[in-house]
ZANU-977145 format. One record per residue (C-alpha): residue number from 0; y, z, x. Coordinates in Angstrom, 1 decimal. Last residue first. Example, Ala and Ser with C-alpha at 12.3 -4.5 7.8 and 13.67 -1.06 7.14 Angstrom:
// residues 2
+-----+--------+--------+--------+
:   k :  north :     up :   east :
+-----+--------+--------+--------+
:   1 :   -1.1 :    7.1 :   13.7 :
:   0 :   -4.5 :    7.8 :   12.3 :
+-----+--------+--------+--------+
// end
This chain:
// residues 441
+-----+--------+--------+--------+
:   k :  north :     up :   east :
+-----+--------+--------+--------+
: 440 :  -31.9 :   21.0 :    0.0 :
: 439 :  -31.9 :   20.9 :    3.8 :
: 438 :  -32.4 :   17.3 :    5.1 :
: 437 :  -31.6 :   17.9 :    8.7 :
: 436 :  -34.4 :   20.1 :   10.3 :
: 435 :  -37.1 :   18.8 :    7.9 :
: 434 :  -36.8 :   15.0 :    8.4 :
: 433 :  -35.5 :   15.8 :   12.0 :
: 432 :  -39.3 :   16.5 :   12.8 :
: 431 :  -39.8 :   12.7 :   12.4 :
: 430 :  -38.5 :   12.1 :   15.8 :
: 429 :  -41.7 :   13.4 :   17.4 :
: 428 :  -42.1 :   13.9 :   21.2 :
: 427 :  -40.7 :   17.3 :   21.7 :
: 426 :  -37.7 :   15.9 :   23.7 :
: 425 :  -37.2 :   13.3 :   21.0 :
: 424 :  -37.0 :   16.1 :   18.3 :
: 423 :  -34.5 :   17.9 :   20.5 :
: 422 :  -32.4 :   14.9 :   21.2 :
: 421 :  -32.4 :   14.4 :   17.4 :
: 420 :  -31.3 :   18.1 :   16.7 :
: 419 :  -28.5 :   17.6 :   19.5 :
: 418 :  -27.2 :   14.7 :   17.3 :
: 417 :  -27.2 :   17.2 :   14.3 :
: 416 :  -25.0 :   19.6 :   16.2 :
: 415 :  -22.7 :   16.9 :   17.6 :
: 414 :  -22.3 :   15.5 :   14.1 :
: 413 :  -21.6 :   19.1 :   12.8 :
: 412 :  -19.0 :   19.6 :   15.5 :
: 411 :  -17.4 :   16.3 :   14.8 :
: 410 :  -17.2 :   16.9 :   11.1 :
: 409 :  -15.9 :   20.4 :   11.7 :
: 408 :  -13.2 :   19.1 :   14.0 :
: 407 :  -12.0 :   16.6 :   11.5 :
: 406 :  -11.3 :   19.5 :    9.1 :
: 405 :   -9.6 :   21.5 :   11.8 :
: 404 :   -7.3 :   18.5 :   12.7 :
: 403 :   -6.4 :   18.0 :    9.1 :
: 402 :   -5.7 :   21.8 :    8.7 :
: 401 :   -3.4 :   21.5 :   11.9 :
: 400 :   -1.6 :   18.6 :   10.3 :
: 399 :   -1.2 :   20.2 :    7.0 :
: 398 :    0.3 :   23.3 :    8.8 :
: 397 :    2.8 :   21.1 :   10.6 :
: 396 :    3.7 :   19.5 :    7.4 :
: 395 :    4.1 :   22.9 :    5.7 :
: 394 :    6.3 :   24.2 :    8.6 :
: 393 :    8.5 :   21.1 :    8.5 :
: 392 :    8.8 :   21.3 :    4.6 :
: 391 :   11.8 :   23.4 :    4.6 :
: 390 :   11.9 :   27.2 :    4.1 :
: 389 :   12.1 :   29.8 :    1.3 :
: 388 :   12.4 :   27.3 :   -1.4 :
: 387 :    9.6 :   28.5 :   -3.6 :
: 386 :    7.8 :   25.3 :   -3.2 :
: 385 :    8.1 :   25.5 :    0.6 :
: 384 :    6.9 :   29.1 :    0.8 :
: 383 :    3.9 :   28.4 :   -1.4 :
: 382 :    3.1 :   25.3 :    0.8 :
: 381 :    3.3 :   27.5 :    4.0 :
: 380 :    0.9 :   30.0 :    2.4 :
: 379 :   -1.6 :   27.3 :    1.2 :
: 378 :   -1.5 :   25.6 :    4.8 :
: 377 :   -2.1 :   28.9 :    6.5 :
: 376 :   -5.1 :   29.6 :    4.3 :
: 375 :   -6.5 :   26.1 :    4.9 :
: 374 :   -6.0 :   26.6 :    8.6 :
: 373 :   -7.8 :   29.8 :    8.5 :
: 372 :  -10.9 :   28.3 :    6.6 :
: 371 :  -10.8 :   25.3 :    9.0 :
: 370 :  -10.8 :   27.6 :   12.0 :
: 369 :  -13.8 :   29.5 :   10.6 :
: 368 :  -15.6 :   26.2 :   10.2 :
: 367 :  -14.8 :   25.1 :   13.7 :
: 366 :  -16.2 :   28.4 :   15.0 :
: 365 :  -19.4 :   28.2 :   13.1 :
: 364 :  -20.0 :   24.5 :   14.2 :
: 363 :  -19.1 :   25.4 :   17.8 :
: 362 :  -21.7 :   28.2 :   17.5 :
: 361 :  -24.2 :   25.8 :   16.2 :
: 360 :  -23.5 :   23.2 :   19.3 :
: 359 :  -24.0 :   26.1 :   21.7 :
: 358 :  -27.4 :   27.1 :   20.5 :
: 357 :  -28.4 :   23.5 :   20.4 :
: 356 :  -27.0 :   22.7 :   23.8 :
: 355 :  -29.0 :   25.5 :   25.3 :
: 354 :  -32.1 :   24.3 :   23.7 :
: 353 :  -31.3 :   20.8 :   24.8 :
: 352 :  -31.0 :   22.0 :   28.5 :
: 351 :  -34.3 :   23.8 :   28.7 :
: 350 :  -36.2 :   20.7 :   27.1 :
: 349 :  -34.3 :   18.2 :   29.2 :
: 348 :  -35.2 :   20.1 :   32.4 :
: 347 :  -39.0 :   20.6 :   31.3 :
: 346 :  -39.1 :   16.7 :   30.4 :
: 345 :  -37.5 :   15.8 :   33.7 :
: 344 :  -39.9 :   18.1 :   35.7 :
: 343 :  -42.9 :   16.5 :   33.9 :
: 342 :  -41.6 :   13.1 :   34.5 :
: 341 :  -41.3 :   13.7 :   38.1 :
: 340 :  -44.8 :   15.0 :   38.4 :
: 339 :  -46.2 :   11.9 :   36.6 :
: 338 :  -44.1 :    9.5 :   38.7 :
: 337 :  -45.4 :   11.3 :   41.9 :
: 336 :  -49.0 :   10.9 :   40.5 :
: 335 :  -48.4 :    7.3 :   39.7 :
: 334 :  -47.3 :    6.5 :   43.1 :
: 333 :  -50.0 :    8.2 :   44.8 :
: 332 :  -52.5 :    6.1 :   42.8 :
: 331 :  -50.7 :    2.9 :   43.6 :
: 330 :  -51.0 :    3.8 :   47.3 :
: 329 :  -54.8 :    4.7 :   47.0 :
: 328 :  -55.4 :    1.2 :   45.2 :
: 327 :  -53.7 :   -0.5 :   48.0 :
: 326 :  -55.8 :    1.3 :   50.6 :
: 325 :  -58.8 :    0.4 :   49.0 :
: 324 :  -58.0 :   -3.1 :   48.4 :
: 323 :  -57.3 :   -3.6 :   52.1 :
: 322 :  -60.8 :   -2.1 :   52.8 :
: 321 :  -62.4 :   -4.3 :   50.4 :
: 320 :  -60.7 :   -7.3 :   51.7 :
: 319 :  -61.8 :   -6.7 :   55.4 :
: 318 :  -62.8 :  -10.4 :   55.8 :
: 317 :  -65.6 :  -10.2 :   53.3 :
: 316 :  -68.4 :   -9.3 :   55.3 :
: 315 :  -72.0 :   -8.3 :   54.0 :
: 314 :  -71.4 :   -8.2 :   50.3 :
: 313 :  -74.4 :   -7.6 :   48.2 :
: 312 :  -76.7 :   -9.7 :   46.1 :
: 311 :  -80.1 :   -9.0 :   44.4 :
: 310 :  -81.9 :  -11.4 :   42.1 :
: 309 :  -85.0 :  -11.0 :   39.8 :
: 308 :  -85.8 :  -14.5 :   38.5 :
: 307 :  -88.1 :  -15.8 :   35.8 :
: 306 :  -89.2 :  -19.3 :   34.8 :
: 305 :  -90.5 :  -21.1 :   31.9 :
: 304 :  -92.0 :  -24.7 :   30.8 :
: 303 :  -94.2 :  -25.6 :   27.8 :
: 302 :  -95.0 :  -29.4 :   27.3 :
: 301 :  -93.7 :  -31.4 :   24.6 :
: 300 :  -95.6 :  -34.3 :   23.1 :
: 299 :  -93.1 :  -37.3 :   22.8 :
: 298 :  -90.3 :  -37.3 :   20.3 :
: 297 :  -87.7 :  -35.9 :   22.7 :
: 296 :  -88.7 :  -38.3 :   25.4 :
: 295 :  -90.4 :  -37.7 :   28.9 :
: 294 :  -91.2 :  -34.1 :   27.9 :
: 293 :  -90.0 :  -30.6 :   28.4 :
: 292 :  -90.2 :  -27.5 :   26.5 :
: 291 :  -88.5 :  -24.0 :   26.8 :
: 290 :  -88.3 :  -20.6 :   28.4 :
: 289 :  -85.6 :  -19.4 :   30.9 :
: 288 :  -85.1 :  -16.4 :   33.0 :
: 287 :  -82.7 :  -14.0 :   34.5 :
: 286 :  -82.6 :  -10.5 :   35.9 :
: 285 :  -79.8 :   -9.1 :   37.9 :
: 284 :  -79.1 :   -6.6 :   40.6 :
: 283 :  -75.7 :   -6.2 :   42.4 :
: 282 :  -75.5 :   -4.4 :   45.6 :
: 281 :  -73.0 :   -1.8 :   46.4 :
: 280 :  -70.0 :   -2.6 :   48.6 :
: 279 :  -67.7 :   -3.1 :   45.5 :
: 278 :  -68.2 :    0.5 :   44.8 :
: 277 :  -65.5 :    1.6 :   47.1 :
: 276 :  -63.1 :   -0.7 :   45.1 :
: 275 :  -64.1 :    0.9 :   41.9 :
: 274 :  -63.3 :    4.4 :   43.0 :
: 273 :  -59.7 :    3.3 :   43.7 :
: 272 :  -59.5 :    1.7 :   40.4 :
: 271 :  -60.9 :    4.7 :   38.6 :
: 270 :  -58.1 :    6.8 :   40.2 :
: 269 :  -55.5 :    4.1 :   39.3 :
: 268 :  -56.6 :    4.2 :   35.7 :
: 267 :  -56.6 :    8.0 :   35.6 :
: 266 :  -52.9 :    7.9 :   36.8 :
: 265 :  -52.1 :    5.2 :   34.2 :
: 264 :  -53.7 :    7.4 :   31.5 :
: 263 :  -51.4 :   10.4 :   32.5 :
: 262 :  -48.5 :    8.0 :   32.5 :
: 261 :  -49.3 :    7.0 :   29.0 :
: 260 :  -49.7 :   10.7 :   28.0 :
: 259 :  -46.3 :   11.4 :   29.4 :
: 258 :  -44.6 :    8.4 :   27.6 :
: 257 :  -46.4 :    9.5 :   24.3 :
: 256 :  -45.1 :   13.1 :   24.5 :
: 255 :  -47.2 :   15.4 :   22.2 :
: 254 :  -49.3 :   16.8 :   25.1 :
: 253 :  -46.2 :   17.6 :   27.1 :
: 252 :  -44.7 :   19.4 :   24.2 :
: 251 :  -47.5 :   21.6 :   23.7 :
: 250 :  -47.5 :   22.5 :   27.3 :
: 249 :  -43.9 :   23.4 :   27.0 :
: 248 :  -44.6 :   25.8 :   23.9 :
: 247 :  -47.3 :   27.6 :   26.0 :
: 246 :  -44.9 :   27.8 :   29.1 :
: 245 :  -42.1 :   29.2 :   26.9 :
: 244 :  -38.6 :   28.3 :   26.6 :
: 243 :  -36.4 :   30.1 :   24.2 :
: 242 :  -36.6 :   30.1 :   20.3 :
: 241 :  -36.4 :   27.3 :   17.6 :
: 240 :  -35.2 :   27.5 :   14.0 :
: 239 :  -31.6 :   26.4 :   14.8 :
: 238 :  -29.3 :   27.9 :   12.1 :
: 237 :  -28.5 :   25.5 :    9.4 :
: 236 :  -26.1 :   22.7 :    9.5 :
: 235 :  -26.6 :   20.7 :    6.2 :
: 234 :  -27.4 :   17.1 :    5.7 :
: 233 :  -27.9 :   16.0 :    2.1 :
: 232 :  -29.8 :   12.8 :    2.7 :
: 231 :  -28.9 :   10.3 :   -0.1 :
: 230 :  -26.9 :    7.8 :    2.0 :
: 229 :  -25.8 :    4.9 :   -0.2 :
: 228 :  -25.6 :    1.5 :    1.6 :
: 227 :  -24.2 :   -1.5 :    0.1 :
: 226 :  -26.0 :   -4.8 :    0.8 :
: 225 :  -24.1 :   -7.7 :    2.3 :
: 224 :  -25.8 :   -7.3 :    5.8 :
: 223 :  -29.1 :   -7.8 :    4.1 :
: 222 :  -31.5 :   -5.0 :    5.5 :
: 221 :  -33.3 :   -5.3 :    8.9 :
: 220 :  -33.3 :   -1.5 :    9.6 :
: 219 :  -31.4 :   -2.0 :   12.9 :
: 218 :  -28.9 :   -4.6 :   11.3 :
: 217 :  -28.3 :   -2.3 :    8.2 :
: 216 :  -27.5 :    0.5 :   10.6 :
: 215 :  -25.2 :   -1.4 :   12.7 :
: 214 :  -23.5 :   -3.0 :    9.6 :
: 213 :  -22.9 :    0.5 :    8.1 :
: 212 :  -21.5 :    1.8 :   11.4 :
: 211 :  -19.0 :   -1.1 :   11.6 :
: 210 :  -18.1 :   -0.9 :    7.9 :
: 209 :  -17.3 :    2.9 :    8.3 :
: 208 :  -15.3 :    2.3 :   11.5 :
: 207 :  -13.3 :   -0.3 :    9.6 :
: 206 :  -12.6 :    2.0 :    6.9 :
: 205 :  -11.6 :    4.7 :    9.4 :
: 204 :   -8.7 :    2.4 :   10.7 :
: 203 :   -7.5 :    1.9 :    7.1 :
: 202 :   -7.8 :    5.7 :    6.6 :
: 201 :   -5.6 :    6.5 :    9.8 :
: 200 :   -3.0 :    4.1 :    8.4 :
: 199 :   -2.7 :    6.0 :    5.3 :
: 198 :   -2.6 :    9.2 :    7.2 :
: 197 :    0.5 :    8.0 :    9.2 :
: 196 :    2.0 :    6.7 :    5.8 :
: 195 :    1.6 :   10.1 :    4.3 :
: 194 :    3.1 :   12.0 :    7.2 :
: 193 :    6.1 :    9.6 :    7.2 :
: 192 :    6.6 :   10.0 :    3.5 :
: 191 :    6.6 :   14.0 :    3.9 :
: 190 :    9.1 :   13.8 :    6.6 :
: 189 :   11.4 :   11.4 :    4.7 :
: 188 :   11.4 :   13.8 :    1.7 :
: 187 :   12.4 :   16.7 :    4.0 :
: 186 :   15.0 :   14.5 :    5.6 :
: 185 :   16.4 :   13.7 :    2.2 :
: 184 :   17.1 :   17.5 :    1.6 :
: 183 :   15.4 :   20.1 :   -0.7 :
: 182 :   17.0 :   22.3 :   -3.3 :
: 181 :   19.2 :   19.8 :   -5.1 :
: 180 :   16.9 :   19.3 :   -8.1 :
: 179 :   16.2 :   15.8 :   -7.3 :
: 178 :   15.5 :   16.9 :   -3.6 :
: 177 :   13.0 :   19.6 :   -4.9 :
: 176 :   11.3 :   17.0 :   -7.1 :
: 175 :   11.0 :   14.7 :   -4.2 :
: 174 :    9.6 :   17.2 :   -1.8 :
: 173 :    7.1 :   18.5 :   -4.5 :
: 172 :    5.9 :   14.9 :   -4.9 :
: 171 :    5.7 :   14.3 :   -1.2 :
: 170 :    3.6 :   17.6 :   -0.8 :
: 169 :    1.3 :   16.4 :   -3.6 :
: 168 :    0.9 :   13.1 :   -2.1 :
: 167 :    0.1 :   14.5 :    1.3 :
: 166 :   -2.4 :   16.9 :   -0.2 :
: 165 :   -4.4 :   13.9 :   -1.7 :
: 164 :   -4.0 :   11.9 :    1.5 :
: 163 :   -5.6 :   14.8 :    3.4 :
: 162 :   -8.5 :   14.9 :    0.9 :
: 161 :   -9.1 :   11.2 :    1.3 :
: 160 :   -8.9 :   11.6 :    5.0 :
: 159 :  -11.6 :   14.2 :    4.9 :
: 158 :  -13.8 :   11.9 :    2.6 :
: 157 :  -13.5 :    9.1 :    5.3 :
: 156 :  -14.4 :   11.5 :    8.0 :
: 155 :  -17.4 :   12.3 :    6.1 :
: 154 :  -18.3 :    8.5 :    5.7 :
: 153 :  -17.9 :    8.1 :    9.4 :
: 152 :  -20.2 :   11.0 :   10.2 :
: 151 :  -22.9 :    9.7 :    7.9 :
: 150 :  -22.7 :    6.3 :    9.5 :
: 149 :  -23.1 :    7.8 :   12.9 :
: 148 :  -26.0 :    9.9 :   11.6 :
: 147 :  -28.1 :    7.0 :   10.4 :
: 146 :  -27.3 :    5.2 :   13.6 :
: 145 :  -28.6 :    8.1 :   15.6 :
: 144 :  -31.7 :    8.3 :   13.3 :
: 143 :  -32.3 :    4.6 :   13.8 :
: 142 :  -32.0 :    4.7 :   17.4 :
: 141 :  -34.3 :    7.6 :   17.8 :
: 140 :  -36.8 :    5.9 :   15.6 :
: 139 :  -36.7 :    2.8 :   17.8 :
: 138 :  -37.3 :    5.1 :   20.8 :
: 137 :  -40.2 :    6.9 :   19.1 :
: 136 :  -41.8 :    3.7 :   18.0 :
: 135 :  -41.6 :    2.5 :   21.5 :
: 134 :  -43.3 :    5.7 :   22.8 :
: 133 :  -46.1 :    5.0 :   20.3 :
: 132 :  -46.4 :    1.4 :   21.7 :
: 131 :  -46.6 :    2.8 :   25.2 :
: 130 :  -49.4 :    5.2 :   24.1 :
: 129 :  -51.4 :    2.4 :   22.6 :
: 128 :  -51.0 :    0.2 :   25.7 :
: 127 :  -52.1 :    3.1 :   27.8 :
: 126 :  -55.3 :    3.5 :   25.7 :
: 125 :  -56.0 :   -0.3 :   26.0 :
: 124 :  -55.5 :   -0.1 :   29.7 :
: 123 :  -57.9 :    2.8 :   29.9 :
: 122 :  -60.4 :    0.6 :   28.0 :
: 121 :  -59.8 :   -2.3 :   30.2 :
: 120 :  -60.4 :   -0.1 :   33.4 :
: 119 :  -63.8 :    1.1 :   32.0 :
: 118 :  -64.8 :   -2.6 :   31.2 :
: 117 :  -63.7 :   -3.7 :   34.7 :
: 116 :  -65.5 :   -0.9 :   36.3 :
: 115 :  -68.8 :   -1.7 :   34.7 :
: 114 :  -68.5 :   -5.4 :   35.5 :
: 113 :  -67.9 :   -4.6 :   39.1 :
: 112 :  -70.7 :   -1.9 :   39.2 :
: 111 :  -73.4 :   -4.5 :   38.3 :
: 110 :  -76.8 :   -3.2 :   38.2 :
: 109 :  -79.3 :   -4.6 :   35.7 :
: 108 :  -77.0 :   -7.6 :   34.7 :
: 107 :  -78.9 :   -9.6 :   32.2 :
: 106 :  -79.3 :  -13.4 :   32.2 :
: 105 :  -80.8 :  -15.5 :   29.4 :
: 104 :  -81.7 :  -19.3 :   29.1 :
: 103 :  -83.5 :  -21.0 :   26.1 :
: 102 :  -84.6 :  -24.5 :   27.3 :
: 101 :  -85.0 :  -27.9 :   25.6 :
: 100 :  -85.5 :  -30.7 :   28.1 :
:  99 :  -86.1 :  -34.4 :   27.7 :
:  98 :  -86.8 :  -36.7 :   30.5 :
:  97 :  -86.7 :  -40.4 :   31.2 :
:  96 :  -87.0 :  -42.4 :   34.5 :
:  95 :  -86.0 :  -45.8 :   35.4 :
:  94 :  -87.0 :  -48.2 :   38.2 :
:  93 :  -85.2 :  -50.0 :   40.9 :
:  92 :  -85.6 :  -52.9 :   43.5 :
:  91 :  -87.2 :  -55.3 :   41.0 :
:  90 :  -90.3 :  -57.4 :   41.5 :
:  89 :  -91.6 :  -55.2 :   44.1 :
:  88 :  -93.0 :  -56.5 :   47.4 :
:  87 :  -89.7 :  -56.2 :   49.2 :
:  86 :  -89.5 :  -52.4 :   48.6 :
:  85 :  -92.7 :  -51.8 :   50.6 :
:  84 :  -91.2 :  -50.6 :   53.9 :
:  83 :  -88.9 :  -48.2 :   51.9 :
:  82 :  -86.4 :  -48.5 :   49.0 :
:  81 :  -86.8 :  -48.7 :   45.2 :
:  80 :  -83.6 :  -47.5 :   43.4 :
:  79 :  -83.7 :  -44.6 :   40.9 :
:  78 :  -82.1 :  -45.0 :   37.4 :
:  77 :  -82.0 :  -41.9 :   35.3 :
:  76 :  -82.4 :  -41.2 :   31.6 :
:  75 :  -81.6 :  -38.0 :   30.0 :
:  74 :  -82.2 :  -36.1 :   26.8 :
:  73 :  -80.8 :  -32.7 :   26.8 :
:  72 :  -81.2 :  -29.4 :   24.9 :
:  71 :  -79.7 :  -26.2 :   26.1 :
:  70 :  -79.7 :  -22.7 :   24.2 :
:  69 :  -77.8 :  -19.9 :   25.9 :
:  68 :  -78.2 :  -16.1 :   26.3 :
:  67 :  -75.9 :  -13.8 :   28.3 :
:  66 :  -77.2 :  -10.1 :   27.9 :
:  65 :  -74.4 :   -7.4 :   27.7 :
:  64 :  -72.6 :   -5.9 :   30.5 :
:  63 :  -70.2 :   -8.9 :   31.3 :
:  62 :  -69.4 :   -8.9 :   27.5 :
:  61 :  -67.6 :   -5.6 :   27.9 :
:  60 :  -64.8 :   -7.2 :   29.7 :
:  59 :  -64.2 :   -9.6 :   26.8 :
:  58 :  -64.3 :   -6.7 :   24.3 :
:  57 :  -61.5 :   -4.8 :   26.3 :
:  56 :  -59.4 :   -8.2 :   26.4 :
:  55 :  -59.7 :   -8.2 :   22.6 :
:  54 :  -58.4 :   -4.7 :   22.3 :
:  53 :  -55.8 :   -5.6 :   24.8 :
:  52 :  -54.6 :   -8.4 :   22.7 :
:  51 :  -54.4 :   -6.2 :   19.6 :
:  50 :  -52.5 :   -3.6 :   21.4 :
:  49 :  -50.0 :   -6.2 :   22.6 :
:  48 :  -49.6 :   -7.4 :   19.1 :
:  47 :  -48.7 :   -3.9 :   17.9 :
:  46 :  -46.1 :   -3.9 :   20.7 :
:  45 :  -44.6 :   -7.1 :   19.6 :
:  44 :  -44.2 :   -5.7 :   16.1 :
:  43 :  -42.7 :   -2.6 :   17.6 :
:  42 :  -40.2 :   -4.7 :   19.6 :
:  41 :  -39.4 :   -6.7 :   16.6 :
:  40 :  -38.0 :   -3.8 :   14.5 :
:  39 :  -38.0 :   -3.9 :   10.8 :
:  38 :  -41.6 :   -3.3 :    9.7 :
:  37 :  -42.5 :   -0.4 :   12.0 :
:  36 :  -39.1 :    1.1 :   11.7 :
:  35 :  -38.9 :    1.4 :    7.9 :
:  34 :  -40.5 :    4.8 :    8.0 :
:  33 :  -37.6 :    6.2 :    9.8 :
:  32 :  -35.1 :    5.0 :    7.4 :
:  31 :  -37.1 :    6.1 :    4.4 :
:  30 :  -37.2 :    9.5 :    6.0 :
:  29 :  -33.5 :    9.6 :    6.7 :
:  28 :  -32.6 :    8.8 :    3.1 :
:  27 :  -31.2 :    5.4 :    1.8 :
:  26 :  -30.1 :    4.2 :   -1.5 :
:  25 :  -29.8 :    0.5 :   -1.2 :
:  24 :  -27.2 :   -1.3 :   -3.5 :
:  23 :  -27.6 :   -5.1 :   -3.6 :
:  22 :  -24.4 :   -7.3 :   -3.3 :
:  21 :  -24.4 :   -9.8 :   -6.2 :
:  20 :  -25.9 :  -13.1 :   -5.5 :
:  19 :  -24.8 :  -16.3 :   -3.7 :
:  18 :  -27.3 :  -19.2 :   -3.6 :
:  17 :  -24.6 :  -21.7 :   -3.7 :
:  16 :  -21.3 :  -20.3 :   -3.1 :
:  15 :  -19.6 :  -18.7 :   -6.0 :
:  14 :  -16.8 :  -20.7 :   -7.7 :
:  13 :  -19.2 :  -22.1 :  -10.5 :
:  12 :  -20.0 :  -18.5 :  -11.5 :
:  11 :  -16.2 :  -17.6 :  -11.7 :
:  10 :  -15.6 :  -20.6 :  -13.7 :
:   9 :  -18.4 :  -19.8 :  -16.1 :
:   8 :  -17.1 :  -16.2 :  -16.4 :
:   7 :  -13.7 :  -17.5 :  -17.2 :
:   6 :  -14.9 :  -20.1 :  -19.7 :
:   5 :  -16.8 :  -17.4 :  -21.6 :
:   4 :  -13.7 :  -15.1 :  -21.8 :
:   3 :  -11.7 :  -18.1 :  -23.1 :
:   2 :  -14.3 :  -18.8 :  -25.7 :
:   1 :  -14.5 :  -15.2 :  -26.8 :
:   0 :  -10.6 :  -15.2 :  -27.1 :
+-----+--------+--------+--------+
// end
């Protein structure tokens, strides 16, 4: 017997595809899912690289404000032809010169508004890039939270269908027992079987919905697709802990919105760019010099050489380029200001609306729960009447259908309520708020 069992196990192992392993079970709560966004999503990884690139670009622009120092050493040999009225008297018509130079050169911009403005603009670009990355993180976390909630809803619906099937089987057994006792008719048995088959079909369809939402969640979180997800967040619908709209609260929301902060930086960037164009008419002042040694050959006696320069340059006529650049910068500034004003209005509108939806969604949850309790009471009364032979099972089947609809309505209402919480967290600029709003133990 042991030998047969061992052979069976060996046959099963050999029949598995190469590299196949047992499915991994992953226990997942909402906080772990949100924390995984940074390492699982390629858009965030690309955003992080954009920040790194802009940091180096800022350093690159800062280099124009620092001294530029270089060391040069060169040995050269030059051939020069002999020409002139006495060229025919020379044995050859050319002669050679050698020179060796070792020079340390330095240049420092004493007054260079262009380099200073480029550095300031690059710092603002870096700040805007960081804000854009934070906004991307919020968008990805919103997708993760929504996917997590969708899978939770599908699992709850599957549990509801299991409860419905359990009641259907009980009603079918009662109908068959009464038919055997001569109290019920074959029609009543058939009616119970039809109801059971309909709900079995609904459960099969729901199994596909559960698999689809699970695959979507695993794909977003970059988990193996063959892994089994176990959601551990115990989501409960509690009364909303927010009050009405207030200016103080709204100003706090604006400061916490990464997209709004990013656009504010872009407005400041356009304003600096406009001022920078005007400063292009200012002169540039620089100091440069070099110090070194020179000789005919590198191993000869070296003689000291040096020079120093103080230079000034300014544009006189540039083909009206500066004026056109100024108008272009002012236009971009006005565009950014319009966008900022529109975004502020949109955020305010979204915030007011989501507060109303939150209150409405919670009332819908309360009403749907009361409806479920009433439907459950109705079903129990109809079931008792049927078991006692007072009526046929048509009334209890109808009551069972209404109870099933009420239970499904509760799941849908709770899902919409929790989804509104996600929208509220996104509007307030921090998706991670839902960790405390949804996970109520």
